[in-house]
MARMAR-649569 format. One record per residue (C-alpha): residue in three letters; x, y, z. Coordinates in steps of 0.02 Angstrom, whole numbers. Each point is the difference from the previous one (the first is absolute). Example, Ala and Ser with C-alpha at 12.3 -4.5 7.8 and 13.67 -1.06 7.14 Angstrom:
% residues 2
{residuo:ALA | east:615 | north:-225 | up:390}
{residuo:SER | east:69 | north:172 | up:-33}
END
This chain:
% residues 283
{residuo:MET | east:650 | north:-2698 | up:2377}
{residuo:ARG | east:25 | north:-29 | up:-187}
{residuo:ALA | east:-135 | north:-131 | up:3}
{residuo:THR | east:-118 | north:124 | up:83}
{residuo:LEU | east:38 | north:133 | up:-130}
{residuo:ARG | east:-32 | north:-127 | up:-138}
{residuo:ALA | east:-164 | north:-46 | up:83}
{residuo:LEU | east:-54 | north:181 | up:-2}
{residuo:ARG | east:-5 | north:-11 | up:-191}
{residuo:GLU | east:-136 | north:-132 | up:7}
{residuo:PRO | east:-169 | north:76 | up:-52}
{residuo:ARG | east:-92 | north:-14 | up:166}
{residuo:TYR | east:147 | north:64 | up:103}
{residuo:ALA | east:31 | north:141 | up:-125}
{residuo:ALA | east:-183 | north:53 | up:10}
{residuo:LEU | east:5 | north:-5 | up:190}
{residuo:SER | east:162 | north:101 | up:2}
{residuo:ALA | east:-75 | north:134 | up:-113}
{residuo:LEU | east:-153 | north:13 | up:111}
{residuo:MET | east:103 | north:11 | up:159}
{residuo:VAL | east:111 | north:136 | up:-74}
{residuo:LEU | east:-158 | north:100 | up:-36}
{residuo:VAL | east:-62 | north:-30 | up:179}
{residuo:ALA | east:170 | north:53 | up:69}
{residuo:LEU | east:-4 | north:162 | up:-101}
{residuo:VAL | east:-172 | north:41 | up:69}
{residuo:CYS | east:60 | north:-34 | up:177}
{residuo:VAL | east:155 | north:108 | up:-24}
{residuo:GLY | east:-112 | north:141 | up:-65}
{residuo:ALA | east:-114 | north:-16 | up:151}
{residuo:GLY | east:150 | north:0 | up:118}
{residuo:THR | east:72 | north:155 | up:-82}
{residuo:TRP | east:-169 | north:87 | up:16}
{residuo:GLN | east:-1 | north:-42 | up:185}
{residuo:ILE | east:173 | north:79 | up:17}
{residuo:VAL | east:-72 | north:161 | up:-72}
{residuo:ARG | east:-151 | north:-10 | up:116}
{residuo:PHE | east:113 | north:-34 | up:149}
{residuo:ALA | east:107 | north:153 | up:-41}
{residuo:ASP | east:-156 | north:108 | up:-24}
{residuo:LYS | east:-74 | north:-60 | up:165}
{residuo:VAL | east:161 | north:39 | up:96}
{residuo:THR | east:9 | north:173 | up:-80}
{residuo:ALA | east:-184 | north:38 | up:37}
{residuo:ASN | east:10 | north:-60 | up:181}
{residuo:ASP | east:157 | north:101 | up:32}
{residuo:ALA | east:-79 | north:157 | up:-73}
{residuo:LEU | east:-161 | north:-17 | up:100}
{residuo:ARG | east:93 | north:-32 | up:162}
{residuo:ALA | east:105 | north:155 | up:-32}
{residuo:ASN | east:-157 | north:102 | up:-36}
{residuo:ALA | east:-79 | north:-52 | up:165}
{residuo:HIS | east:150 | north:66 | up:97}
{residuo:ARG | east:24 | north:165 | up:-90}
{residuo:PRO | east:-42 | north:161 | up:93}
{residuo:PRO | east:-165 | north:88 | up:-37}
{residuo:VAL | east:-7 | north:121 | up:-146}
{residuo:ALA | east:-136 | north:109 | up:-77}
{residuo:VAL | east:-121 | north:-99 | up:-109}
{residuo:THR | east:44 | north:110 | up:-150}
{residuo:ASN | east:176 | north:-75 | up:5}
{residuo:VAL | east:-68 | north:-176 | up:-21}
{residuo:LEU | east:-165 | north:-4 | up:-95}
{residuo:PRO | east:-36 | north:93 | up:-162}
{residuo:LEU | east:-174 | north:55 | up:-52}
{residuo:VAL | east:-106 | north:-113 | up:-109}
{residuo:GLY | east:51 | north:24 | up:-181}
{residuo:LYS | east:183 | north:34 | up:39}
{residuo:PRO | east:135 | north:-133 | up:-28}
{residuo:ALA | east:-21 | north:-128 | up:139}
{residuo:PRO | east:150 | north:-60 | up:101}
{residuo:SER | east:32 | north:-185 | up:23}
{residuo:THR | east:-94 | north:-91 | up:137}
{residuo:ASP | east:162 | north:-49 | up:88}
{residuo:SER | east:57 | north:182 | up:11}
{residuo:VAL | east:-155 | north:67 | up:91}
{residuo:ARG | east:-92 | north:-140 | up:88}
{residuo:TYR | east:16 | north:3 | up:191}
{residuo:ARG | east:79 | north:174 | up:1}
{residuo:THR | east:-55 | north:107 | up:147}
{residuo:VAL | east:-68 | north:168 | up:-56}
{residuo:THR | east:-76 | north:156 | up:79}
{residuo:ALA | east:-136 | north:113 | up:-68}
{residuo:THR | east:-89 | north:155 | up:62}
{residuo:GLY | east:-179 | north:41 | up:-46}
{residuo:ARG | east:-179 | north:-45 | up:47}
{residuo:TYR | east:-111 | north:-152 | up:-17}
{residuo:ASP | east:-147 | north:9 | up:-121}
{residuo:ASP | east:-119 | north:-111 | up:98}
{residuo:THR | east:-141 | north:27 | up:-125}
{residuo:GLU | east:94 | north:-105 | up:-129}
{residuo:ARG | east:53 | north:-145 | up:110}
{residuo:SER | east:-24 | north:-177 | up:-63}
{residuo:LEU | east:-3 | north:-175 | up:74}
{residuo:VAL | east:120 | north:-119 | up:-87}
{residuo:ARG | east:-97 | north:-162 | up:12}
{residuo:LEU | east:54 | north:-175 | up:52}
{residuo:ARG | east:168 | north:28 | up:85}
{residuo:THR | east:84 | north:-90 | up:146}
{residuo:VAL | east:114 | north:76 | up:131}
{residuo:LYS | east:75 | north:-103 | up:142}
{residuo:GLY | east:-121 | north:-141 | up:-43}
{residuo:ILE | east:-151 | north:116 | up:14}
{residuo:ASP | east:-114 | north:22 | up:-151}
{residuo:GLY | east:-69 | north:171 | up:-40}
{residuo:ASP | east:17 | north:150 | up:-115}
{residuo:LEU | east:142 | north:123 | up:-15}
{residuo:LEU | east:-53 | north:179 | up:32}
{residuo:LEU | east:72 | north:104 | up:-142}
{residuo:THR | east:-6 | north:189 | up:18}
{residuo:PRO | east:71 | north:131 | up:-119}
{residuo:PHE | east:127 | north:116 | up:82}
{residuo:VAL | east:8 | north:167 | up:-90}
{residuo:THR | east:172 | north:83 | up:-6}
{residuo:LYS | east:62 | north:150 | up:-97}
{residuo:ASP | east:88 | north:-116 | up:-122}
{residuo:GLY | east:-143 | north:-124 | up:-31}
{residuo:VAL | east:-117 | north:-125 | up:81}
{residuo:LEU | east:78 | north:-143 | up:97}
{residuo:LEU | east:-102 | north:-159 | up:21}
{residuo:VAL | east:13 | north:-50 | up:183}
{residuo:VAL | east:-49 | north:-168 | up:74}
{residuo:ARG | east:-40 | north:48 | up:179}
{residuo:GLY | east:-25 | north:-180 | up:62}
{residuo:LEU | east:-118 | north:-149 | up:-5}
{residuo:TYR | east:-185 | north:34 | up:32}
{residuo:HIS | east:-73 | north:-154 | up:86}
{residuo:THR | east:-178 | north:-26 | up:58}
{residuo:GLY | east:-69 | north:-138 | up:109}
{residuo:PRO | east:-142 | north:-116 | up:-52}
{residuo:ASP | east:-134 | north:98 | up:98}
{residuo:THR | east:56 | north:179 | up:-17}
{residuo:ASN | east:40 | north:111 | up:-147}
{residuo:PRO | east:67 | north:167 | up:62}
{residuo:PRO | east:51 | north:126 | up:-132}
{residuo:PRO | east:185 | north:15 | up:-41}
{residuo:PRO | east:88 | north:126 | up:112}
{residuo:SER | east:16 | north:174 | up:-72}
{residuo:ALA | east:169 | north:72 | up:-44}
{residuo:PRO | east:65 | north:139 | up:113}
{residuo:PRO | east:-30 | north:175 | up:-68}
{residuo:GLY | east:124 | north:138 | up:-32}
{residuo:ARG | east:175 | north:10 | up:-68}
{residuo:LEU | east:105 | north:-151 | up:51}
{residuo:THR | east:168 | north:-80 | up:-30}
{residuo:ILE | east:0 | north:-188 | up:-21}
{residuo:ARG | east:132 | north:-134 | up:-13}
{residuo:ALA | east:-37 | north:-154 | up:-104}
{residuo:ARG | east:74 | north:-148 | up:-95}
{residuo:VAL | east:-7 | north:0 | up:-191}
{residuo:GLU | east:-83 | north:-136 | up:-103}
{residuo:THR | east:-11 | north:-1 | up:-189}
{residuo:SER | east:-166 | north:22 | up:-88}
{residuo:GLU | east:-97 | north:-161 | up:-26}
{residuo:ALA | east:-20 | north:-47 | up:-183}
{residuo:ASP | east:-174 | north:-78 | up:16}
{residuo:ARG | east:-150 | north:108 | up:-45}
{residuo:ASP | east:-83 | north:74 | up:154}
{residuo:SER | east:-173 | north:-51 | up:-67}
{residuo:ALA | east:-81 | north:146 | up:90}
{residuo:ALA | east:-154 | north:-12 | up:-112}
{residuo:GLN | east:-27 | north:-185 | up:41}
{residuo:VAL | east:2 | north:8 | up:191}
{residuo:ALA | east:-95 | north:99 | up:131}
{residuo:LYS | east:15 | north:188 | up:-8}
{residuo:GLY | east:153 | north:59 | up:94}
{residuo:SER | east:89 | north:-167 | up:-24}
{residuo:VAL | east:137 | north:-61 | up:-116}
{residuo:LEU | east:88 | north:-165 | up:-28}
{residuo:SER | east:176 | north:66 | up:-26}
{residuo:ILE | east:105 | north:155 | up:31}
{residuo:ASN | east:29 | north:57 | up:-178}
{residuo:ALA | east:78 | north:173 | up:-4}
{residuo:PRO | east:-46 | north:41 | up:-182}
{residuo:ALA | east:-181 | north:-51 | up:33}
{residuo:GLN | east:-2 | north:108 | up:157}
{residuo:ALA | east:69 | north:147 | up:-99}
{residuo:ALA | east:-146 | north:-20 | up:-121}
{residuo:HIS | east:-126 | north:-12 | up:143}
{residuo:LEU | east:68 | north:151 | up:93}
{residuo:HIS | east:40 | north:106 | up:-154}
{residuo:ALA | east:163 | north:48 | up:84}
{residuo:ALA | east:187 | north:-27 | up:-10}
{residuo:VAL | east:33 | north:-159 | up:99}
{residuo:PHE | east:165 | north:-75 | up:53}
{residuo:ASP | east:34 | north:-162 | up:-94}
{residuo:GLY | east:-9 | north:-121 | up:146}
{residuo:TYR | east:-72 | north:-1 | up:174}
{residuo:VAL | east:61 | north:-1 | up:180}
{residuo:GLU | east:-43 | north:-94 | up:159}
{residuo:LEU | east:-1 | north:104 | up:158}
{residuo:LEU | east:126 | north:-49 | up:132}
{residuo:PRO | east:-73 | north:-38 | up:173}
{residuo:HIS | east:-57 | north:148 | up:107}
{residuo:GLN | east:-8 | north:120 | up:-147}
{residuo:PRO | east:-146 | north:123 | up:-22}
{residuo:GLY | east:-145 | north:-100 | up:-72}
{residuo:THR | east:37 | north:-172 | up:73}
{residuo:ASP | east:-118 | north:12 | up:150}
{residuo:GLY | east:-138 | north:-131 | up:1}
{residuo:LEU | east:85 | north:-106 | up:-134}
{residuo:ILE | east:114 | north:-152 | up:1}
{residuo:ALA | east:176 | north:60 | up:-42}
{residuo:ILE | east:89 | north:-72 | up:-151}
{residuo:PRO | east:152 | north:-97 | up:63}
{residuo:ALA | east:175 | north:24 | up:-68}
{residuo:PRO | east:41 | north:-120 | up:-142}
{residuo:SER | east:102 | north:-156 | up:32}
{residuo:LEU | east:176 | north:26 | up:-67}
{residuo:SER | east:47 | north:-184 | up:-6}
{residuo:ASN | east:-61 | north:-10 | up:-180}
{residuo:PRO | east:-75 | north:172 | up:-37}
{residuo:ALA | east:-15 | north:-26 | up:-188}
{residuo:GLY | east:-117 | north:-147 | up:31}
{residuo:GLY | east:-12 | north:-163 | up:-95}
{residuo:ALA | east:128 | north:-138 | up:17}
{residuo:VAL | east:138 | north:31 | up:127}
{residuo:GLU | east:180 | north:16 | up:-58}
{residuo:PRO | east:56 | north:-176 | up:55}
{residuo:GLN | east:-146 | north:-73 | up:-97}
{residuo:HIS | east:59 | north:81 | up:-162}
{residuo:PHE | east:176 | north:-67 | up:35}
{residuo:ALA | east:-70 | north:-175 | up:26}
{residuo:TYR | east:-92 | north:14 | up:-167}
{residuo:ILE | east:165 | north:41 | up:-86}
{residuo:ILE | east:83 | north:-157 | up:69}
{residuo:GLN | east:-154 | north:-104 | up:-41}
{residuo:TRP | east:-9 | north:50 | up:-184}
{residuo:TYR | east:186 | north:-25 | up:-33}
{residuo:LEU | east:-7 | north:-168 | up:88}
{residuo:PHE | east:-145 | north:-50 | up:-114}
{residuo:ALA | east:108 | north:47 | up:-150}
{residuo:VAL | east:142 | north:-113 | up:59}
{residuo:LEU | east:-121 | north:-144 | up:31}
{residuo:ALA | east:-75 | north:21 | up:-173}
{residuo:LEU | east:171 | north:-10 | up:-83}
{residuo:ALA | east:45 | north:-153 | up:104}
{residuo:ALA | east:-162 | north:-93 | up:-43}
{residuo:PRO | east:58 | north:-78 | up:-166}
{residuo:PHE | east:160 | north:-66 | up:80}
{residuo:ALA | east:-98 | north:-71 | up:146}
{residuo:MET | east:-120 | north:-86 | up:-120}
{residuo:ILE | east:142 | north:-76 | up:-103}
{residuo:ARG | east:82 | north:-66 | up:157}
{residuo:ALA | east:-164 | north:-74 | up:64}
{residuo:ASP | east:-35 | north:-82 | up:-168}
{residuo:ARG | east:178 | north:-72 | up:-7}
{residuo:ARG | east:-19 | north:-77 | up:172}
{residuo:GLU | east:-167 | north:-76 | up:-50}
{residuo:ARG | east:74 | north:-71 | up:-160}
{residuo:VAL | east:151 | north:-73 | up:89}
{residuo:ALA | east:-112 | north:-79 | up:132}
{residuo:SER | east:-104 | north:-82 | up:-137}
{residuo:GLY | east:153 | north:-57 | up:-100}
{residuo:ALA | east:-35 | north:118 | up:-145}
{residuo:PRO | east:126 | north:121 | up:-75}
{residuo:ALA | east:20 | north:156 | up:103}
{residuo:THR | east:-59 | north:114 | up:-143}
{residuo:GLN | east:-58 | north:-18 | up:-177}
{residuo:ALA | east:168 | north:64 | up:-58}
{residuo:GLU | east:83 | north:-146 | up:87}
{residuo:THR | east:-112 | north:-134 | up:-83}
{residuo:PRO | east:112 | north:-127 | up:-96}
{residuo:ARG | east:-30 | north:0 | up:-187}
{residuo:THR | east:38 | north:-185 | up:-40}
{residuo:ASP | east:-41 | north:-169 | up:76}
{residuo:ALA | east:184 | north:-27 | up:41}
{residuo:GLU | east:7 | north:167 | up:92}
{residuo:ARG | east:-158 | north:-42 | up:97}
{residuo:ARG | east:71 | north:-171 | up:53}
{residuo:ALA | east:165 | north:81 | up:50}
{residuo:ALA | east:-93 | north:129 | up:104}
{residuo:LYS | east:-100 | north:-135 | up:89}
{residuo:LEU | east:158 | north:-102 | up:38}
{residuo:ALA | east:91 | north:155 | up:62}
{residuo:ASP | east:-147 | north:43 | up:111}
{residuo:ARG | east:-13 | north:-179 | up:66}
{residuo:TYR | east:184 | north:-21 | up:41}
{residuo:GLY | east:12 | north:177 | up:62}
{residuo:ARG | east:-135 | north:-39 | up:129}
{residuo:ALA | east:86 | north:-164 | up:47}
{residuo:SER | east:164 | north:88 | up:31}
{residuo:ARG | east:-89 | north:122 | up:116}
END
């Protein structure tokens, strides 16, 4: 062990050791970051699963109006809410390029006017065949009560001016508030099956709760933690492994095990050769 520690002072081993310490620090940092991500993912998944199983409440208890302080995504997403009002079918939009149950189409977004503000309601997926293009089904008239699942407002611009009239590319609540010139709830909802307004549309299925926050699953983050810390250990072990490999190669070739062990005089070199020769004979 002492010989190995002496060898670490040699220039090439010292440079390798410094480099591997730096690599190990980077790996430890990455592993620690994965611990934080793992904890955040567990927290987010637990919150979303709890939201999905909470009893329905009025939408005013969950979503604020645009311009008010917004709650965290994990506190409102997948909550079931109720609202009473009427559909404004004259301001409906098609949210382009969406997929539901493997079927491509457009989401039919219709404002739902309540006494507290306008709620953006996704009634379902509007899908047309290759040979037909029927108009989207109209919303039912009159005063209605609906039950729906909350989603947070999409951050992307709706690009209403860049696509066909009556179409948008995202469900952006602040942009809708500007279009409608009205107080709009900061988020949107997806109608639950068999609610008023779902007829003639493909219903939006309930979200999968196996990994509701999306992205890498929890075990994958845990595997990343182990991986990065293992890389750190391997980096720190690399200089020792290199010294040991070099010593074996030197011994096999009859050279001194390390530069530190090189004899300084002719007499010492001859003594080393004799010791090596007789040592091998005795074995």
